[in-house]
N, C-alpha and C positions, 0 to 999 in steps of 0.2 A: 458634528463630524459626518462627512460624506461616507457612503457605503464603501467606496474604494479605500478610503483612509482606515476605516475600521477593519476591513478585510486584510489590508497590508499589515496592520499591527498584529492581528490574531494569527495570520499565516506565517509570522516571522520566523519561528524557530522549530525546526525538525528536519529530518531527512527520511523519506520513505521511498522504497525502490521495488520494482518488479521487473524480472528478466525472463524472456522467453528462451527456453533451451530445447534441444532436440527431443527430449523425452518428458518435458513438463515445464513448469515455471518455478522460479525462486522468488520469494518476497522477503523483504527485510526492512527494519526501521530501528532507529535509536530509541532510547527510553527517557529522554529528557523532556520535561514539560516546562515551558517558560511563560512568564507574564512580563513582557518587555524585557528588561535586563535582569529580572528576578527569576531564579531557578525554583519553580514551584514544586517539582518532583523529579526524582531520578529513577522512578520505577513506573513510568507511564507505559501502558500497553497500547501499541499502535498497529499491531497486526492481529487479525481475528480470523478464526475458522468459521465460515458460513456453512460449509458442508465438506464432505470428504474430497470433493473435486474443486472447491471454490473458496478463495480467501479474499480478504479485504484489508487495505491499510488506510489509516486515517491521519489527517493533519488538520489543524485549525482548532476551533472552539470545541473543547472536550464534551460538553453537554450535547451540542448539536451532533457531533460525530457518533457518540455512543448511542444516541437515539436512533440514528440511521442504521447502525449496526443491528440494533434490536428489530427495527422494522424489516430489514432485509432477511434476517433469520426467520422471523415469523412468516413473511410472505413466501419464503422458500419452502417452509413446512406445508403451507396451504397449497402451494403449487404441486408438491409431491403427492399430496392426498388426491388432488383433482386430476393430475396428469400421469401419475404413477412414475414420475421421473423428477430429478431435481432441476432447478433452474440452470440454464447455461450462463456463462459469464456475460454473453451479449444480452440476454434477457434481463439479468440482474442489473446491468449497467443502464439499460433502457428504463427500468423501473425507477432507479435512483435519479436518473436524469430528469424524468418527468416530475418527481417530487421536488427536486431543486428548482426546476423551471417554474413550477406553479407557485413557489414561494420566493421568487427572486426579488420581490419588493419588500418582503420581511424575511431576508434570506437566512439560510443555514450557512455559517461561515466555516466552510470545510473544503478540503481538497482530498479526493478519494482515489484509490486505485483498486480495481477489481481484476483478479487474475485467477486462472484455473484452466480446466480442460473442457472442451466441447466435443463430445464423441471421440475423445482421445487426443484432440488437437489443442495445443496450448494457445491461450488467448490472454491478452492484457488490454485493459481499458483505463484511461485516465479521465477523471471527471472533475470539473471545476465547480465553484460554489454557485454559479448561475445555471448549472445543468448541462454545460457543454461537455460532451463525451467524445473522446478520440480513441479509436482502436489502434494500438501500436503494433508494429511488426517485429520489433526487437526488444525494447525496454522502455521504461519511463521512470521518472523520479519527481517527487513533489516535496516542497519545503525549502527552507532557506539554504540548506546545504546541497540542494539538487544540482546547482551549476557545477560544483566540484565533482559530485558523484557521476553526473552525466558525462563529463569530460573523461573520467577514467573509463567508464563503460564503453564509450565510443572508441577508445583506443584498443580495447581488448576483444570486442565482440566478434564472434563468428557464429553462424547458424548451427554449426556442429557441436557447440558446447553442450555437455551433459549437465544434468542438475548437480551432480557431484562437483563438477568444475564451476558451475554457476554460483553455487553457495560460497565458494572461496572468493569469487570476484565480487559478489554483493557484499560480503563481509569486508573486503578490502576497500570497496567504494565507501562504505559507511565509516570505516576507520579513517580514511582520508578526510571525509566530511567533518568528522569529530575534531580533527586537528586544525581545520581551517574555518569552521563555522561555530560561533559561540552558542547558537541555539540548538546545536546537535551535540549530544554527548552521553556520558555515563556508560551505559552498556548497550547491547543490541539484541533484537529478536530476529531469528531467521527461520523460515519455513520453506519446504519444497513440496510441490504438488505434482504427483505422477499417477500413472495407472494403478500404482500400489496404494495410493491414498495420500492423506495429508500428514506430513512429517514435520514436527517442531523440534528444532535442535536445542539440546540442553546447554547450560553454561559451560560445562566441561568440554562438550563437543565444539562449541564456538571458540573456546580458548585454544584448543588444538588446531582448529582451522586457521586461526590468526598467527600461529607460530611460524 
């Protein structure tokens, strides 16, 4: 099987999102893990805290993605010890891009989003499995439900959105993706990153947001 065929199969099911707001960023993902048409788990974690100002979403091969999360967390701690400050989203995306590029012939089959604050300014980066990194000015989505999610986000986006409003829109985009994409489903995880720090929304909070 060719690399692209393997990648297409592994990247088939999920929806991960990051949205830039006026006061921070919002990230979200569903919790369904699939193996082709088989639902392997309904409790998969796809949004991770790297630091108070930095988060990461994962799509693709679970082992590959979880390894890269651990690498980034470790490198961020080393960076803080050496530089007396945490990694910026741009620096973190550059590190992951180099790792993926160096391994493109024996690749990590993942699609990643890095989002957070750089000196108070919200930033979002999408990274593909070959190490291509794109800095987004509004939002991005990765996974099989991303087409549906991106269509909704495109229709509602304005730069003046607050994170409180952004959380509602990311939740709605995920809800729509769950209805239209078989690889996206079960429940969702939502986080917001602002100058106040990293906030993860509880199930009860998400249920209220979706009402």
